[in-house]
C-alpha positions as CSV (number, residue, x, y, z in Angstrom):
1,M,0.2,0.1,0.2
2,L,1.4,3.6,-0.9
3,Y,-0.4,6.6,0.5
4,L,-1.0,10.0,-0.5
5,I,-0.7,12.6,1.8
6,F,-3.5,15.8,1.9
7,P,-4.1,18.8,4.7
8,T,-7.7,17.3,5.3
9,E,-9.8,14.7,5.7
10,Q,-11.3,16.8,3.5
11,A,-9.7,17.1,1.0
12,A,-8.7,13.6,0.7
13,K,-12.1,13.0,0.4
14,D,-12.4,15.5,-2.3
15,R,-9.8,13.8,-4.9
16,T,-11.4,10.1,-4.3
17,Y,-14.4,11.5,-5.2
18,E,-12.7,13.4,-8.4
19,I,-11.1,10.3,-9.2
20,A,-13.9,8.1,-9.0
21,R,-16.2,10.5,-11.1
22,N,-12.4,10.5,-13.7
23,L,-13.2,6.5,-14.1
24,G,-17.4,6.6,-14.8
25,C,-18.7,5.9,-11.2
26,Q,-22.0,7.3,-11.0
27,Q,-23.3,8.8,-7.6
28,G,-25.1,7.1,-6.0
29,S,-23.0,3.5,-7.2
30,T,-19.3,4.5,-5.9
31,E,-19.0,7.1,-4.4
32,Y,-14.7,7.2,-3.5
33,W,-11.7,5.3,-5.6
34,F,-9.6,5.1,-2.7
35,G,-9.8,4.5,0.6
36,W,-7.9,7.2,2.9
37,I,-6.9,7.3,7.1
38,V,-6.5,10.5,8.9
39,S,-3.5,10.8,10.9
40,Y,-3.3,9.2,14.3
41,T,-0.7,12.6,15.8
42,N,-1.4,15.2,13.2
43,A,-5.3,15.2,12.7
44,P,-7.0,16.9,10.6
45,E,-4.0,16.0,7.7
46,S,-5.5,12.4,6.2
47,A,-4.0,10.1,3.6
48,L,-5.7,8.4,0.7
49,M,-5.0,4.9,0.6
50,V,-3.6,3.9,-3.3
51,P,-2.8,-0.1,-3.6
52,E,0.6,0.1,-5.4
53,D,-1.2,-1.5,-8.7
54,E,-3.7,1.8,-9.4
55,T,-1.2,4.3,-9.3
56,D,-2.2,4.9,-13.1
57,K,-5.6,6.4,-11.6
58,L,-2.9,9.4,-10.4
59,T,-1.6,12.7,-11.9
60,P,2.7,11.7,-12.3
61,T,3.0,14.9,-9.4
62,E,0.5,12.7,-7.4
63,V,2.8,9.6,-8.1
64,T,6.4,11.2,-7.1
65,E,4.6,12.3,-3.6
66,L,3.2,8.7,-2.4
67,K,5.4,7.5,0.8
68,D,5.4,3.9,1.5
69,Q,4.2,2.1,5.0
70,A,7.5,2.2,6.7
71,Y,8.1,6.5,5.9
72,M,4.1,6.2,7.1
73,E,4.7,4.4,10.3
74,A,8.4,6.6,11.0
75,N,6.2,9.8,11.0
76,G,3.2,8.8,13.6
77,W,0.4,8.2,10.7
78,F,-0.7,5.1,12.6
79,P,-1.3,4.4,16.6
80,P,1.5,2.3,18.0
81,T,1.6,-1.5,18.8
82,Q,0.3,-3.2,21.9
83,N,2.9,-5.4,22.7
84,P,0.3,-8.8,25.1
């Protein structure tokens, strides 16, 4: 999984909504193409979750801005793991 970071959750939702419309999805069927997450440590910063085989749905600039799992973990995007 790759991640495309946006300053707010609304900005991420707007972009994934736009992608769905550009792919021909009709309102009421598929509202959003990609899911998204909100930063655990820096909300409202949010990121689209982009499977590696779907980067073709992004602009060339967006592709250069994608972050990997290691980056996201190192930068506080996910809650700390709990050891039993």
